[in-house]
N, C-alpha and C positions, 0 to 999 in steps of 0.2 A: 769869530766870537772871542771876546776878551777872556784872558786867563782869570780864574777865580783868585782874589788876593790871598796871599799866604798869611795865616795866623801864626805869627812867629812864637808868641807866648804859648799857644796851644801845642806847637811842636816841641817846645822846651818841656812842657809838662808831660807830654806823651813819652819823651825820652826818660824822664824821671821814673815813670811808672811802668815802663817796659819790663816784662818778667825776666828778660835776659840781662838787664842792666843792674848791676849790684854796686859798682864803684863809680866814683866821679868820672874817671876816664871812660868807662863804658857808656855812661849817660851822655857825656859830651860827644863821643863818637856817633852815638845814635842821632844826635841833633846836628851833626856836621859842624862842630865847633870845637875850639880848643878848650881843655878844662878850665883855663883861667877865664876866658870870655863866657863860657857856659855858666860858670858859678857867678860871675859878675852880672850877666844879663838877668838870670833868674832871681838872684838876690835883690837886684834893683826893681824888677817888675812885679815880683810876687812877695817881696819883703821877707823871704826865707831862703836860706841856703839849700841847694838841691838834696844833699845827703840828709840834712835835718828833715826836709819835707818828706823825702821818701820814707824815712824811718817812722815819722808821725802817721802818715797815711797808711803804711803797712800795719801799724798797731791799730789804727781805726778799723781797717779791714778785718784784722784778727779778732777785735772785740765783736764786730758784726757776725763773724763766722761762729764764734763761741756762742753767741745768742741764738744762732740757728741750730745749734747742736753739735758743731764740730768739736773734736776733742782739743784740749789745750796742746797736746803734742803736735797734732796735725796743723793747728793754727801757727804754732812756733816755727815749724819747718817751712810753711807756706810764706811766713814773713821774712824768712831768710836767716833766722837765728840758728846758731850751731848747737845750742843746747836748750832744753826746756827751762833750766835754771836761769840762764841768761835772759831768756824771753820773759820769764816770770818777774825777774827783777826789773826789767825795762818797763813792762806792763804796769806793775805796781807803782813805780815812780811816776808814770804818766798819768794813770787813772786814779791813783790814790787807793787802790784796792787790788788784791790778787786776781788773776784771770779766772779763778774758780768761783769768784763772787758774781752775782747777777749785776748787770749794768742797766741804767736808765737810758743811756745814750751811748753810741759808739763814736761820737765826735769829741775831739780834743780841741782846746782853745787854739785859735789861729788868727793872727792879725789880718791875713789875706782872705779869710773866709773860704779857703779851699779845703774840701774834705772829701773822704771816700764816700762814694754812693754806689750801692749795689747794682749789678754784680761786680763790675770793675770799671768804674768811671769816677769822675770828679764832679763835685757839686760846689758851686760858688755861692756862698751865703753873704750877699752884699751888705747886709745890715748888721753883721756881727760885730760886736764890740769886744776887743781882746781884753783879757784880764790884766789889771795893772801888775807889772812885774814885781813890784814891792809886796802887794797883797799875796801874789802867787808864791813868793819866796817865804813870806811869814807863815802862811798856812802849811805850805809844803814842809818847811823845816820843822814845824811843831809836830806834824803827823810822823815824819821819818824819825825824829829824835825820840818821840814817845815809843815808837815801835822798837827802836834800838834798846831802849831801857827795859822794855818788856821781855825782849829776847835774853838780855842778861839776867833778868830776874828768874827766868826759867832754870838757870843753872844754880840757883841758891838752894841750900837745905831749907826745908819748910820752917824750921825754928828761927833761922836768920831772916827769912822772908816776912815772918809774922811778929818778930821781936819788937817790942815797944822801945823806941830809941829816943824820941822827944815827947816825953809824957805831957799830955794835956795840950800839945801844940795844935793850933787850929788855924787854917788858912782862910776859910769862909765859915762863919758861924753856923750856917744852915746845912753845911756838909758834914759836920761832926769833926772829930779829931783826925789830924794828919800826923799821927805819932809813930807809924811804922811804914815800911816799904809797901806792904799790901794796902794799907789805907790810902797812901798818896797815889799809887797807880790806879786803884779802883776809882778814886775821885776823878783822876785825870781822864779816864774813859767815860765815866758816868756823866760828867758834865756835858760832853757833846751829845750823849744819848738823850738826856733830859731836855736840853735846849732844842734838839731836832724834834723830839715828840711835841713840844709846844708849837714849833714852827709848822710842822706837818699836820697838827691837829690829831695826833694819835694818842693812845692811852699812856699813862705813866709807865716808864720802862720797868719790866719785871726783873727780879734778881736772878742773874744766871750764873752766879758763882764768881769767886775772886781769886782762884788759883791762877798762876802765870799763864798757863796754856789757854784757859777760858778767857781771861782778860785779853790775850793776844787775838783771839777769835772775835771778841767783842770790838776791839779796836779796829781790826781790818774791816768789820762790817760797817761800823759807824764812819770810818774815815772816808769811804766813798760818798756817802750821803752828805757829810759835812763839806767835802770839797765841792760836790755838786751844788750844794745850797750856796756857798760863797761865789762860785763861778756864775750861777744864775743871777744872784743879787747884783754882781758886778756887771754882767752883760745887760741887765735892764736899767742900771743906774738907780737901784732901789735902796740904796744905803739909808735914805731918810724915811723909808716905809716904817710903819709901826706894827709891832706885833702885840696882840692882846693875849697874854699868857693865861689860858683858862686852867692851867695846872696850879697856879698860885691861888691862895685863899685869903683875901678876895683876889679876883683876876687883876693882873697889873699890865701896864703898857710899856713897851720897850722899843727904842729905835733900833733897827737892824744893825747899823754900823757899831752902835755901843755894844750890842750883844757880841759881835765878833771880836771887838777890842777887849771886852771883859774876858772872853774865853782865852784869848791869846795871852793876855797879861798874866792870869793866874796859872795858865798852863806852863808858861815859862818859869814861874816861880817854883811850881811843883817839880818840874824836871831838874832843877838845880837842888831842890830839897832831896829828891831821890838819889842824886849824885853824892850828897853828903852822907846819906844813910848807907849807900853802897860801900863808900870808903870805910865806914864803921863796921861793915860786915866783912871787911878784909878783901874786897874786890879790887883788882889792879885797876887804877884810874886810866891806864892806857886802853882798857877795854871800852870805856864809855866816854872818854874824852872830856872836854870842857863845855860841850854844847854850844860852841860858837857857830853862828850862821855863816860866817865867812869860810870857816873850815868845811862846813857841810856843803856850801855851794861849789867850793873848789873841788871837792871830792866828787860831787854829783856830776859836774861838767867833765871831769876826767873819766869817770865811768861811762858817761853818755858818749864821749868821743870815740870809744872803742867798742861800743855795743851795737849789735844788730846788723842789719844789712847795710 
């Protein structure tokens, strides 16, 4: 009887997901390969480096476990993180929301279509279309940078936060004045809330408060939905689809691609506007930086290189 042919890619993937393999050397040893060849083979055949794949799949598993009721702490330990804080940062960067927020899916974008499938196996989604890296970076930078500015705003005295700095200044006429830090940051968050309400067919967003802590909660909640919408639109190639916005009076039609471009354009302007106002409030510019996507991506890759399992 002939031997069953070896599935070498399957062996490599098994080595990546083995519970006892946390480093590249351990994965390579489990696949009976040198670290160099293991990394080269998997990167060539699965379009993803083994350490990056393990980190992503472990985060997908953690998201699924949290959906099933596992605590964030237990999910963090199971994913191989040394602290809940480190896990929360990695999870938020990956999913666009903190692990405490509900998720619509536990899958992250993957060019190879390889994902975690419960209870501990891989699912290959052969028709998956990966998100364009430029789109991913533009959206991710906007969400991360907005969150950073909101965190800084939490440290301001209320009078500085609400002080009118640019009287009568307006970015978009239908939003009202962007004359204070609170105005600009509230508009930054509300813009995504109202567009998603139109896209999802839900009611006009209700006022939930504009203090920094509440705005940060609103941002974290809307960030996941916004990122999910963009990823779904990209995966379906639906940028030319039309949105009939019933929240407008009378209803208006918008192309999906133009909606995202609109949001990103004015979000970028408002983030820089907030920086000007923070300088006027006496905040050290070193705390909020210049908002450059190049610096953001370099920092993100540096953090990712040392995070997780």
